[in-house]
C-alpha positions as CSV (number, residue, x, y, z in Angstrom):
1,X,-106.2,-100.1,-18.0
2,X,-105.9,-98.7,-14.5
3,X,-103.5,-101.2,-12.9
4,X,-103.8,-99.8,-9.5
5,X,-107.5,-100.6,-9.3
6,X,-107.7,-103.5,-11.8
7,X,-110.3,-101.8,-14.0
8,X,-110.4,-101.1,-17.8
9,X,-111.3,-97.6,-19.1
10,X,-114.2,-98.3,-21.5
11,X,-113.3,-95.2,-23.6
12,X,-109.8,-96.4,-24.1
13,X,-110.9,-99.9,-25.1
14,X,-113.0,-98.4,-28.0
15,X,-110.1,-96.2,-29.4
16,X,-109.4,-97.4,-33.0
17,X,-105.9,-98.7,-33.7
18,X,-103.5,-96.2,-35.1
19,X,-103.3,-96.1,-38.9
20,X,-100.2,-97.9,-40.0
21,X,-100.1,-96.3,-43.4
22,X,-99.3,-92.8,-44.6
23,X,-99.5,-91.1,-48.0
24,X,-96.4,-89.1,-48.9
25,X,-94.4,-87.9,-51.9
26,X,-90.9,-88.9,-53.0
27,X,-89.2,-87.4,-56.0
28,X,-87.6,-90.4,-57.6
29,X,-85.3,-89.8,-60.5
30,X,-86.9,-86.4,-61.0
31,X,-90.5,-87.6,-61.0
32,X,-92.9,-87.0,-58.1
33,X,-94.2,-90.3,-56.9
34,X,-97.2,-90.4,-54.5
35,X,-97.1,-93.4,-52.3
36,X,-99.4,-94.8,-49.5
37,X,-97.3,-97.3,-47.6
38,X,-96.9,-99.0,-44.3
39,X,-94.8,-96.9,-42.0
40,X,-92.3,-99.7,-41.8
41,X,-91.5,-99.7,-45.5
42,X,-87.9,-98.9,-46.3
43,X,-86.9,-96.7,-49.2
44,X,-85.3,-99.8,-50.7
45,X,-88.6,-101.7,-50.6
46,X,-90.6,-98.7,-51.8
47,X,-88.3,-98.5,-54.8
48,X,-88.1,-102.2,-55.7
49,X,-91.6,-103.4,-54.7
50,X,-93.8,-100.4,-55.2
51,X,-92.1,-98.4,-57.9
52,X,-90.5,-101.3,-59.9
53,X,-87.0,-99.8,-59.8
54,X,-84.9,-102.8,-59.2
55,X,-81.4,-101.2,-59.7
56,X,-80.8,-100.8,-56.0
57,X,-80.2,-104.3,-54.6
58,X,-81.1,-105.9,-51.3
59,X,-77.8,-107.3,-50.1
60,X,-77.4,-107.6,-46.3
61,X,-80.5,-105.5,-45.4
62,X,-78.4,-104.1,-42.5
63,X,-76.6,-101.2,-44.1
64,X,-73.3,-103.1,-44.2
65,X,-72.7,-104.0,-47.8
66,X,-73.8,-100.9,-49.8
67,X,-75.7,-102.8,-52.5
68,X,-78.7,-100.7,-51.9
69,X,-76.9,-97.3,-52.1
70,X,-78.9,-94.5,-53.7
71,X,-78.6,-90.7,-53.6
72,X,-81.0,-88.9,-51.2
73,X,-80.9,-85.1,-51.8
74,X,-77.6,-85.7,-53.5
75,X,-75.9,-87.6,-50.7
76,X,-75.3,-91.3,-50.8
77,X,-77.4,-93.4,-48.4
78,X,-78.1,-97.0,-47.6
79,X,-81.8,-97.2,-48.7
80,X,-82.4,-100.4,-46.6
81,X,-81.9,-98.3,-43.5
82,X,-84.2,-95.4,-44.4
83,X,-88.0,-95.5,-43.7
84,X,-89.7,-94.2,-46.8
85,X,-92.3,-92.2,-44.9
86,X,-89.5,-90.3,-43.2
87,X,-88.2,-89.2,-46.5
88,X,-91.3,-87.1,-47.4
89,X,-90.3,-84.6,-50.2
90,X,-86.8,-86.0,-50.6
91,X,-85.2,-86.3,-54.0
92,X,-84.0,-89.8,-54.6
93,X,-81.7,-90.9,-57.4
94,X,-81.2,-94.5,-58.3
95,X,-78.8,-96.0,-60.8
96,X,-81.7,-95.9,-63.3
97,X,-81.9,-92.1,-62.8
98,X,-78.2,-91.4,-63.4
99,X,-78.3,-91.9,-67.1
100,X,-79.9,-89.2,-69.4
101,X,-82.1,-91.1,-71.7
102,X,-80.0,-93.5,-73.7
103,X,-76.8,-91.7,-72.7
104,X,-75.1,-93.4,-69.7
105,X,-73.7,-91.4,-66.8
106,X,-69.8,-91.2,-67.2
107,X,-69.5,-93.5,-64.2
108,X,-71.7,-96.1,-65.8
109,X,-69.6,-95.9,-69.0
110,X,-66.4,-96.1,-67.1
111,X,-67.5,-99.2,-65.2
112,X,-68.3,-100.9,-68.5
113,X,-65.1,-99.8,-70.2
114,X,-63.0,-100.9,-67.2
115,X,-64.9,-104.2,-66.8
116,X,-65.4,-103.1,-63.2
117,X,-67.9,-105.8,-62.4
118,X,-68.2,-109.5,-62.4
119,X,-71.5,-110.7,-61.2
120,X,-72.8,-107.1,-61.2
121,X,-75.0,-107.4,-58.1
122,X,-73.2,-104.7,-56.3
123,X,-72.6,-102.5,-59.3
124,X,-75.7,-100.2,-59.0
125,X,-74.7,-99.4,-55.4
126,X,-71.1,-98.9,-56.3
127,X,-72.0,-96.5,-59.1
128,X,-74.4,-94.5,-57.0
129,X,-71.9,-94.4,-54.2
130,X,-69.1,-93.2,-56.5
131,X,-71.4,-90.5,-57.9
132,X,-72.2,-89.3,-54.3
133,X,-68.5,-89.6,-53.4
134,X,-67.4,-87.4,-56.3
135,X,-69.9,-84.8,-55.0
136,X,-68.5,-85.0,-51.5
137,X,-65.0,-84.5,-52.8
138,X,-66.1,-81.5,-54.9
139,X,-67.7,-80.1,-51.7
140,X,-64.4,-80.5,-49.8
141,X,-65.4,-83.3,-47.5
142,X,-62.2,-85.1,-46.2
143,X,-61.9,-88.8,-45.5
144,X,-59.7,-90.8,-43.1
145,X,-57.1,-91.1,-46.0
146,X,-57.0,-87.3,-46.7
147,X,-53.5,-86.0,-46.0
148,X,-53.0,-83.1,-43.7
149,X,-51.4,-81.2,-46.6
150,X,-54.5,-81.7,-48.7
151,X,-56.6,-80.4,-45.9
152,X,-54.4,-77.4,-45.4
153,X,-54.6,-76.5,-49.1
154,X,-58.4,-76.3,-48.9
155,X,-60.7,-76.9,-51.8
156,X,-61.5,-80.3,-53.3
157,X,-59.3,-83.1,-52.1
158,X,-57.2,-84.7,-54.8
159,X,-58.5,-88.2,-55.5
160,X,-55.9,-90.9,-55.7
161,X,-56.4,-94.6,-55.4
162,X,-56.1,-94.6,-51.6
163,X,-58.7,-91.8,-51.3
164,X,-61.1,-93.7,-53.6
165,X,-60.6,-97.0,-51.7
166,X,-61.3,-95.3,-48.3
167,X,-64.3,-93.3,-49.6
168,X,-65.8,-96.4,-51.2
169,X,-65.1,-98.7,-48.2
170,X,-68.8,-98.9,-47.4
171,X,-69.5,-100.8,-50.6
172,X,-68.5,-104.4,-50.8
173,X,-67.9,-106.5,-53.9
174,X,-68.0,-110.2,-53.2
175,X,-66.3,-110.9,-56.6
176,X,-63.3,-108.8,-55.6
177,X,-63.5,-106.4,-58.7
178,X,-62.0,-103.6,-56.6
179,X,-59.0,-102.8,-58.8
180,X,-61.2,-102.2,-61.8
181,X,-63.7,-100.2,-59.7
182,X,-61.0,-97.9,-58.5
183,X,-59.7,-97.5,-62.1
184,X,-63.2,-96.7,-63.4
185,X,-63.7,-94.0,-60.7
186,X,-60.3,-92.6,-61.4
187,X,-61.3,-92.2,-65.1
188,X,-64.2,-90.0,-64.1
189,X,-62.7,-88.1,-61.1
190,X,-61.6,-84.6,-61.8
C-alpha cells in the first residue's frame, strides 16, 4: 500500500502468503530424520511431538531450568530455545541416544546407582548436560569455578565437586537431589 497516495498496489495484494513450513533433516540419535514443520517449531517440540522422543522434558519453556537439555553437535543446549528449522543438518543426541542398545551410558548407570533422582523429571536433562559438560572439560573449557592454577596448568580441568556444581548450574532439580547428582557425575568424571 502506498501510504503517501492512499492507494493499494494490485500486484502486491495478490502475492501469496509466505510458506510457514520447511522441510529439513536432523540427525537424531544417529538417524537422519526428515521433517516438514512450521518454522516456529522448537527442537524440543520436534523431538517430543513429531518424533516421539519424550526424554527431553518441557519444564520452564524459557531456557532457565535445563529439563530440555540435549546435545547438539556434541554441545549441550536448551532445546526449548532452538528453532528446529535452524538446526538443519545438526546431530542431536537425546537421553534416549546416550545408551548403546540395552547398555546404559555410564552416566545413566551412575545416576541409578547413586539414586541421583527423586521424581526424575529433570534427570534426562541432567544426564545430557553432564555428558556435554564432561566433553567440555575434556576440551579444556574453564568455568567460573576453575582455579587460576588449573588454568595455568593447561589441559583438562580437574573436576571436583565445586567444578561440577558450577558447570551444572543451568540444570535445576526441584526435588533437591543435587548431592547425589554431583556424586554420580564424580563417579564418571576422569
